C-alpha positions as CSV (number, residue, x, y, z in Angstrom):
1,M,-4.9,-20.2,-41.3
2,K,-8.1,-18.1,-40.7
3,R,-8.9,-20.2,-37.7
4,V,-5.5,-19.4,-36.3
5,L,-6.0,-15.7,-36.9
6,A,-9.4,-15.9,-35.2
7,A,-7.8,-17.6,-32.2
8,L,-5.1,-15.0,-32.1
9,A,-7.7,-12.2,-32.1
10,A,-9.5,-13.9,-29.2
11,L,-6.2,-14.1,-27.3
12,L,-5.3,-10.5,-27.9
13,L,-8.8,-9.3,-26.9
14,T,-8.6,-11.4,-23.7
15,I,-5.1,-9.9,-22.9
16,S,-6.4,-6.4,-23.4
17,F,-8.9,-6.8,-20.6
18,I,-6.3,-8.4,-18.2
19,S,-5.0,-6.1,-15.4
20,I,-1.2,-5.9,-15.7
21,P,0.4,-5.6,-12.2
22,A,2.5,-2.5,-11.5
23,E,6.2,-2.8,-12.1
24,A,8.3,-3.5,-9.1
25,V,9.8,-0.5,-7.3
26,D,13.5,-0.4,-7.9
27,I,15.8,0.4,-4.9
28,D,17.7,2.9,-7.0
29,E,14.5,4.8,-7.7
30,V,13.9,5.2,-3.9
31,R,17.5,6.0,-3.3
32,A,17.3,8.8,-6.0
33,V,14.3,10.2,-4.1
34,I,16.1,10.3,-0.8
35,D,19.2,11.8,-2.5
36,S,17.0,14.6,-3.9
37,I,16.2,16.0,-0.5
38,P,17.0,19.7,-0.8
39,E,20.1,21.1,0.8
40,N,18.1,23.6,2.8
41,W,15.9,20.9,4.3
42,P,15.6,21.1,8.1
43,E,18.6,19.6,9.7
44,G,17.8,16.2,11.1
45,P,18.8,15.0,14.6
46,S,21.9,13.0,15.4
47,I,20.7,9.6,16.6
48,G,22.4,6.4,17.7
49,A,20.5,4.1,15.3
50,K,22.4,2.5,12.5
51,N,19.5,2.7,10.2
52,A,16.5,5.0,10.4
53,V,13.7,6.6,8.5
54,L,10.9,9.1,9.4
55,M,7.9,8.9,7.1
56,D,4.6,10.8,6.7
57,A,2.1,8.0,7.5
58,E,-0.4,9.3,5.0
59,T,1.5,10.3,1.9
60,G,4.7,8.2,2.3
61,E,6.9,11.4,2.1
62,I,10.3,10.7,3.6
63,L,11.3,13.4,6.1
64,Y,14.5,11.9,7.4
65,A,16.7,9.0,6.3
66,K,19.8,7.4,7.7
67,N,21.0,4.3,5.8
68,A,17.3,3.7,5.3
69,L,17.8,1.3,2.4
70,D,20.7,-0.8,3.8
71,A,19.8,-4.4,4.7
72,A,19.4,-5.1,8.4
73,Y,18.0,-7.8,10.7
74,P,14.5,-7.0,11.7
75,A,14.1,-9.4,14.7
76,S,10.5,-9.3,16.0
77,T,9.5,-6.3,13.9
78,T,9.0,-9.1,11.4
79,K,5.7,-9.7,13.3
80,L,4.2,-6.6,11.7
81,M,4.0,-8.4,8.4
82,T,2.7,-11.5,10.2
83,A,-0.1,-9.4,11.7
84,L,-0.9,-7.7,8.5
85,L,-1.3,-10.9,6.5
86,T,-3.3,-12.5,9.3
87,L,-5.7,-9.6,9.5
88,E,-6.1,-9.5,5.7
89,Q,-6.7,-13.2,5.3
90,A,-8.4,-14.6,8.5
91,G,-11.2,-13.7,10.8
92,L,-10.8,-12.3,14.3
93,N,-13.1,-15.0,15.7
94,D,-11.2,-17.9,14.1
95,I,-9.9,-20.7,16.3
96,V,-6.2,-21.2,16.0
97,D,-4.6,-24.6,16.7
98,F,-1.1,-24.8,18.2
99,S,0.9,-27.7,16.6
100,F,4.1,-29.2,17.7
101,Q,6.0,-27.3,15.0
102,A,4.4,-24.1,16.1
103,I,5.5,-24.4,19.7
104,N,9.0,-25.7,18.7
105,I,10.9,-22.5,19.5
106,P,14.1,-21.7,21.4
107,S,13.5,-21.8,25.2
108,N,15.2,-18.4,25.6
109,S,12.9,-16.6,23.1
110,S,9.7,-14.7,23.8
111,Y,6.5,-16.8,24.2
112,I,3.2,-16.9,26.2
113,G,3.5,-20.6,27.1
114,M,1.1,-22.3,24.6
115,R,1.3,-26.1,24.4
116,R,0.8,-28.6,21.7
117,G,-2.9,-29.2,21.0
118,E,-4.1,-26.0,22.7
119,Q,-6.3,-23.5,21.0
120,M,-6.9,-19.8,21.1
121,V,-9.2,-17.3,19.4
122,L,-7.3,-15.5,16.7
123,K,-7.8,-12.0,18.1
124,E,-6.3,-13.1,21.4
125,C,-3.4,-14.6,19.3
126,L,-2.8,-11.1,17.9
127,Y,-2.5,-9.7,21.4
128,G,0.1,-12.4,22.1
129,L,1.9,-11.6,18.8
130,L,2.0,-7.8,19.1
131,L,2.3,-7.2,22.9
132,P,4.7,-9.8,24.4
133,S,5.9,-10.8,20.9
134,A,5.3,-14.5,21.3
135,N,7.1,-16.6,18.8
136,E,5.0,-19.7,19.0
137,V,1.9,-17.5,18.3
138,A,3.6,-16.2,15.1
139,N,4.1,-19.8,14.0
140,A,0.6,-20.9,14.8
141,L,-0.9,-17.9,12.9
142,A,1.2,-18.7,9.9
143,E,-0.1,-22.3,9.9
144,H,-3.6,-21.1,10.4
145,V,-3.5,-18.7,7.5
146,S,-1.5,-20.6,4.9
147,G,-1.5,-24.2,6.1
148,S,2.2,-24.2,6.8
149,I,4.9,-21.8,7.9
150,G,6.8,-22.2,4.6
151,L,3.8,-21.2,2.5
152,F,3.1,-18.3,4.8
153,V,6.6,-17.0,4.4
154,K,6.2,-17.0,0.7
155,E,3.1,-14.9,1.0
156,M,5.0,-12.5,3.3
157,N,7.5,-11.9,0.6
158,V,4.8,-11.5,-2.1
159,R,3.0,-8.9,0.1
160,A,6.3,-7.1,0.7
161,F,6.7,-6.8,-3.1
162,E,3.1,-5.5,-3.4
163,L,3.7,-2.8,-0.8
164,G,6.8,-1.5,-2.7
165,C,9.5,-2.9,-0.4
166,V,12.9,-2.8,-2.1
167,N,15.3,-4.7,0.2
168,T,13.3,-7.4,2.1
169,V,13.5,-11.2,2.3
170,F,11.6,-13.1,5.0
171,Q,12.6,-16.6,6.1
172,N,10.2,-17.0,9.0
173,A,7.1,-15.5,10.6
174,N,8.6,-14.5,14.0
175,G,11.9,-12.8,13.3
176,L,14.2,-15.3,15.0
177,H,17.6,-14.8,13.5
178,H,18.4,-16.2,10.1
179,V,21.3,-14.9,8.1
180,S,19.1,-14.5,5.0
181,H,16.2,-12.9,6.8
182,Y,16.6,-9.2,6.4
183,T,14.8,-5.9,5.6
184,C,15.5,-2.2,5.7
185,A,14.1,0.8,7.6
186,Y,12.3,2.1,4.6
187,D,10.5,-1.2,4.0
188,L,9.4,-1.5,7.6
189,A,7.9,1.9,7.4
190,L,5.8,0.8,4.4
191,V,4.7,-2.3,6.3
192,M,3.6,-0.2,9.3
193,K,1.8,2.2,7.0
194,A,-0.3,-0.7,5.7
195,C,-0.8,-2.0,9.3
196,I,-2.2,1.2,10.7
197,A,-4.9,1.3,8.0
198,N,-6.5,-1.6,9.8
199,P,-8.6,-0.6,12.9
200,A,-8.1,-4.0,14.5
201,F,-4.4,-3.6,14.3
202,L,-4.5,-0.2,16.0
203,E,-6.8,-1.5,18.8
204,I,-4.6,-4.4,19.6
205,S,-1.1,-2.9,19.2
206,S,-1.9,0.2,21.2
207,A,-3.0,-1.8,24.3
208,Q,-0.7,-1.6,27.2
209,S,-1.6,-5.0,28.4
210,Y,-4.1,-7.8,27.9
211,V,-5.2,-10.9,29.9
212,H,-6.6,-14.1,28.5
213,H,-8.9,-15.4,31.2
214,S,-9.5,-19.1,31.6
215,D,-12.4,-20.4,29.6
216,E,-13.6,-23.6,28.0
217,L,-11.4,-23.2,25.0
218,L,-8.2,-22.5,26.9
219,P,-8.6,-23.2,30.6
220,K,-5.7,-21.0,32.0
221,D,-4.9,-17.4,32.5
222,I,-2.3,-15.7,30.3
223,P,-1.3,-12.2,31.2
224,M,0.4,-10.2,28.4
225,V,2.3,-6.9,28.6
226,N,3.3,-4.7,25.7
227,T,7.1,-4.6,25.3
228,N,6.8,-1.1,23.8
229,K,7.8,1.3,26.6
230,M,6.8,4.4,24.7
231,I,3.1,3.7,25.3
232,R,3.4,2.8,29.0
233,P,2.8,5.9,31.2
234,A,4.9,4.5,34.0
235,S,8.0,4.2,31.7
236,E,10.7,6.9,31.5
237,Y,10.3,6.6,27.7
238,Y,6.6,7.2,27.6
239,N,5.4,9.6,24.8
240,A,1.8,10.6,24.7
241,D,2.0,11.1,20.9
242,V,2.9,7.5,20.2
243,I,-0.1,5.4,19.4
244,C,1.5,2.0,18.8
245,G,4.7,0.3,17.8
246,K,6.6,-3.0,17.6
247,T,9.9,-3.8,19.2
248,G,12.5,-6.3,18.1
249,H,15.8,-7.6,19.5
250,T,18.3,-10.3,18.8
251,D,22.1,-10.3,19.5
252,E,22.6,-9.9,15.7
253,S,20.0,-7.1,15.1
254,G,20.5,-5.0,18.2
255,H,17.4,-3.2,19.5
256,N,14.8,-2.2,16.9
257,L,11.6,-0.2,17.1
258,V,8.9,0.7,14.5
259,S,6.5,3.4,15.9
260,Y,3.4,5.3,14.8
261,A,2.6,8.7,16.4
262,E,0.2,11.6,15.8
263,R,0.1,15.2,17.0
264,N,-2.4,17.8,15.9
265,G,-3.4,15.8,12.9
266,T,0.1,15.1,11.7
267,K,0.8,11.4,11.5
268,L,4.3,10.0,11.4
269,I,6.0,6.6,11.3
270,A,9.5,6.2,12.7
271,V,11.8,3.2,12.2
272,V,15.1,2.8,14.1
273,L,17.3,-0.3,13.7
274,G,20.6,-1.5,15.3
275,C,20.4,0.5,18.5
276,A,22.0,-0.1,21.9
277,D,19.6,-1.0,24.7
278,G,17.3,1.9,25.4
279,N,18.6,4.0,22.5
280,E,15.8,2.8,20.3
281,Y,13.4,4.9,22.4
282,V,15.7,7.9,22.6
283,S,16.3,7.8,18.8
284,T,12.6,7.5,18.1
285,Q,11.7,10.4,20.4
286,S,14.3,12.6,18.6
287,L,12.8,11.7,15.2
288,F,9.2,12.4,16.3
289,D,10.3,15.8,17.8
290,Y,12.0,16.6,14.6
291,G,9.0,15.7,12.4
292,F,6.4,17.5,14.6
293,N,8.5,20.6,15.2
294,Y,10.0,21.3,11.8
295,F,7.2,20.3,9.4
296,N,3.8,21.9,9.0
297,Q,0.6,20.6,7.4
298,M,-0.6,22.2,4.3
299,L,-4.1,21.7,2.9
300,P,-3.9,22.0,-0.9
301,A,-7.7,22.5,-1.1
302,D,-7.1,25.9,0.5
303,F,-5.2,26.9,-2.6
304,D,-6.2,24.6,-5.4
305,Q,-10.0,24.3,-5.4
306,S,-10.2,22.7,-8.8
307,L,-8.6,22.1,-12.1
308,D,-10.3,23.5,-15.2
309,M,-11.4,21.2,-18.0
310,E,-9.0,22.8,-20.5
311,A,-6.0,21.9,-18.4
312,A,-7.4,18.5,-17.6
313,Y,-8.0,17.4,-21.2
314,T,-5.4,19.2,-23.3
315,S,-4.5,15.9,-25.0
316,S,-8.1,15.0,-25.8
317,P,-9.2,15.2,-29.4
318,L,-12.8,15.9,-28.3
319,Q,-14.2,19.3,-28.2
320,V,-15.2,20.4,-24.7
321,P,-18.3,22.5,-24.7
322,T,-17.3,24.8,-21.9
323,P,-13.5,24.4,-21.2
324,G,-13.5,27.0,-18.5
325,L,-15.9,25.0,-16.3
326,S,-14.4,22.8,-13.7
327,L,-15.7,19.3,-13.1
328,L,-12.7,18.2,-11.1
329,H,-12.5,19.0,-7.4
330,L,-9.8,18.3,-4.8
331,D,-10.5,16.3,-1.6
332,S,-10.5,18.9,1.1
333,S,-9.2,16.4,3.7
334,E,-6.0,15.5,1.9
335,R,-2.9,17.3,3.0
336,I,0.9,17.3,2.6
337,L,3.7,18.1,5.0
338,V,6.1,21.0,4.1
339,P,9.2,22.2,5.9
340,A,8.7,25.1,8.2
341,G,8.9,28.4,6.3
342,V,7.9,26.9,3.0
343,T,4.8,28.6,1.5
344,Y,2.4,27.4,-1.3
345,D,3.9,29.8,-3.9
346,M,7.3,28.0,-3.5
347,L,5.9,24.7,-4.7
348,E,5.7,23.3,-8.2
349,K,2.9,21.0,-9.3
350,K,2.9,18.0,-11.5
351,T,-0.4,16.5,-12.8
352,E,-1.0,12.9,-14.0
353,K,-4.3,11.6,-15.4
354,T,-5.9,8.6,-13.7
355,D,-9.1,6.6,-14.3
356,D,-11.0,8.4,-11.7
357,G,-9.5,11.9,-12.0
358,I,-6.1,13.5,-11.7
359,T,-3.2,13.0,-9.3
360,L,-1.6,16.3,-8.3
361,T,2.0,16.1,-6.9
362,Y,3.5,19.0,-5.0
363,I,7.3,19.4,-5.4
364,Y,9.7,21.6,-3.4
365,E,13.0,22.2,-5.1
366,G,12.8,19.0,-7.0
367,Y,11.7,16.9,-4.0
368,P,8.2,15.4,-4.1
369,L,6.3,16.2,-0.9
370,G,3.2,14.2,-1.6
371,S,0.2,13.8,-3.9
372,V,-3.5,14.6,-3.6
373,H,-6.4,13.7,-5.9
374,L,-8.8,15.6,-8.0
375,S,-12.0,13.6,-8.6
376,Y,-14.9,14.2,-10.9
377,Q,-17.6,16.4,-9.5
378,D,-20.9,14.7,-8.7
379,P,-23.5,15.7,-9.6
380,V,-22.6,17.4,-12.8
381,P,-23.6,21.1,-12.9
382,A,-26.9,21.7,-14.7
383,D,-25.4,24.3,-17.0
384,F,-22.5,22.1,-18.2
385,Y,-24.2,21.3,-21.5
386,E,-25.0,25.0,-22.4
387,V,-22.9,25.3,-25.5
388,D,-24.4,28.3,-27.2
389,E,-27.7,30.1,-26.7
390,K,-28.4,29.9,-30.5
391,T,-27.7,26.2,-30.8
392,V,-28.2,23.4,-28.4
393,A,-29.3,24.4,-24.9
394,K,-28.7,21.2,-23.1
395,A,-27.9,17.6,-23.9
396,P,-30.7,15.0,-23.2
397,T,-28.9,13.1,-20.5
398,V,-26.1,13.4,-18.1
399,A,-24.7,10.2,-19.5
400,T,-23.3,12.2,-22.4
401,L,-20.6,13.4,-20.0
402,A,-18.8,10.1,-20.6
403,I,-17.3,11.4,-23.9
404,L,-15.3,14.0,-22.1
405,D,-12.6,11.8,-20.7
406,G,-12.4,9.4,-23.6
407,R,-13.8,6.4,-21.7
408,L,-16.6,6.1,-24.2
409,L,-14.1,5.8,-27.0
410,L,-12.3,3.1,-25.2
411,L,-15.6,1.2,-24.7
412,L,-16.6,1.6,-28.3
413,G,-13.2,0.3,-29.4
414,G,-13.5,-2.7,-27.1
415,L,-17.1,-3.5,-28.4
416,T,-15.9,-3.2,-32.0
417,A,-13.1,-5.6,-31.4
418,L,-15.5,-8.0,-29.6
419,C,-17.9,-7.8,-32.6
420,I,-15.1,-8.6,-35.0
421,L,-14.1,-11.6,-32.9
422,V,-17.6,-12.9,-32.8
423,I,-18.0,-12.6,-36.6
424,L,-14.7,-14.4,-37.1
425,L,-15.6,-17.2,-34.8
426,I,-19.1,-17.7,-36.4
427,K,-17.8,-17.5,-39.9
428,Y,-14.7,-19.6,-39.7
429,I,-15.2,-22.0,-36.8
430,F,-18.9,-22.6,-36.1
431,L,-20.4,-22.4,-39.6
432,P,-19.6,-25.3,-42.0
433,R,-17.4,-24.5,-44.8
434,T,-19.0,-24.1,-48.3
435,Q,-17.7,-26.9,-50.6
436,K,-16.2,-25.6,-53.8
437,R,-17.6,-27.0,-57.0
438,P,-15.1,-29.0,-59.0
439,E,-13.9,-27.3,-62.1
440,M,-15.5,-28.5,-65.2
441,K,-13.2,-29.3,-68.1
442,I,-14.6,-28.7,-71.5
443,N,-13.1,-30.6,-74.4
444,L,-13.0,-28.4,-77.4
445,T,-11.3,-30.9,-79.6
446,K,-13.3,-31.6,-82.6
447,K,-14.2,-35.2,-83.2
């Protein structure tokens, strides 16, 4: 029985050190956020897209939503996830093989003309994927990354879950129509938000054109032109603010566009789905004009320089030597977007403790505008340990600071549990058991 208890203790200790993944984001939670947009929010534009969302590319704040959580066919905007997984799991200088299965695509779909047995450097494959939207390239990249298209699609769905997508199911890597292959405008914005964090993605997707010149690996020229008209200066839909984007179109999906733009430091992501031909650009332009014209940047560091120790550790049982002294400072580069006319004093603040500091969320009339982070000051001020002139002047080492946030208590608790486990293991498993002496019976009967 004691061996069982020891094994159980070992299991519990092991579990305590395992990182539990975050819970899935529920679609109703996101819908509740969208529904909480204040009534006096700037009025959004009237656009022809069936589904749309405008998101702050840095904080994830939703500025505009139209059927943003409804399922829709993504078409080739699917390739954003294909590009993201490829960049995360493969090298730009990898050599990608094109199999028969990879090139087996409908003849009327987009392609760059790769043939069975040919090879191409992975970075050039990404140009083919994101500019002319080549379907055989998507298949080849899927096989290269995961070994098969089927396994890659499973990874696509896992990655979507990790990003917080709430209404997405992928069935292929290229976006060719499948009745069970769908997503929503909100989810595509999350995927684009992850994509633009990768410098290679920005470099490739923002190119107006690219040409593979004949070489020993692939002895033929392949010109590639970006299908996104918003980044081509000669186009009537050109917009100098737009950095990159991904188009998509099938008969079933209509015309789709996911775009990323920046103006004066404000970074926005727009997604429009289910548009008539050409309207995807008009709708996107309207969304970007709305976001840039009706929302302003606010740098919280201009107002909240720090959070004092007393506020930071109100739930701590430890005594803080100098509660008025701040050791938490806000990153001066983090900012939020607020509607035009909204000032700092009109915002509420909500704080949440984290392992590396405190998250500070700014709220306007019940609607979260975004979060910034307060991190521990480094180095610690020299006078932090000055408790009282008549008592202790300073602590011997800066390491004593660890007790302030309770992390030392957690460490001591873990070490105590580990010691108990070791003692149990040694005593009841590894050491031989002491044999009990047989009871001696004494016959007291007189003879």
